[in-house]
C-alpha positions, 0 to 999 in steps of 0.5 A: 450623357452626350446625346438625348434619348430618341426612342418612341413608344407606340401602342399596338394590338399585341403590346407596344413597339419601341422605335429608335432611329439612326441616320447614316450618310452612306449607301443602304448596302453598306449600312446593311452590311454593318448590321448583317455581316459578322465581322462588322456586327462584332465592331458594335454588338458582337460576332455571330456564327452559323448558317444565316437564313430565314427560319434558321438559328444562329449563335450571337455573342454580346461582346460588350456585356459582362462575360460576353454571353452567347445566345441563340437568335432566330432569323424570322425574315431577311429582305436585303437590304431593307428588313431583318427580323430576329427573335430570341428567348432568354431569362427576360422573356421573348424578344422580337426585333426588326431592323428596317432600312430606307435610303433617300438623298444619299442618306440611309435611315436605320429604324430599330423596332423592338416589339414589346409584349410588356413595358415592364423593363422599358427603363433598361431596354431603351437606354440599352438600345440607345447605347448599341445604336451609338456603338454602331455609329461610332464603329462606322465613323471611327469614333471613340466607343461610348460609355454605357454609364452615359446611357444608364441610368441617365436615360431611364426616367425618359424611357419610363415616362414614355407610356404616359405620353400621349404623343409618341413623337 
């Protein structure tokens, strides 16, 4: 494992928020494009198609998963270049995710917030998000693609321990 796990877990009134951050030395608009434009999301997560607008559903492909599945993603909110809220339902349940961007002193911080109804699968979700966010870093910086085997199962114990920690930082 090249990087240590970074996720934090915060208890909320309706579940938990799993939060992961990455920082880029880039303008906020450029990082926003990396997470919203289909040709750019294809480089680290997968391409999407459809009429992207709040309240609409697009089709997204998970290009780096077995069999590269397509799934429906609802755009719940889109406030360029600061906030994108998405939701989807699959065999694992309901997924509610927000991408929050902020810019200070030449750096853009991307904060991924996965609103969890249950923490039953956190040992799988956390390493998965670490992998995809590092895929984003690699795609933006022209680095070699990370190997999922470096994230899972190596990071699983860290994520499974998060609910027992008293300080989420």
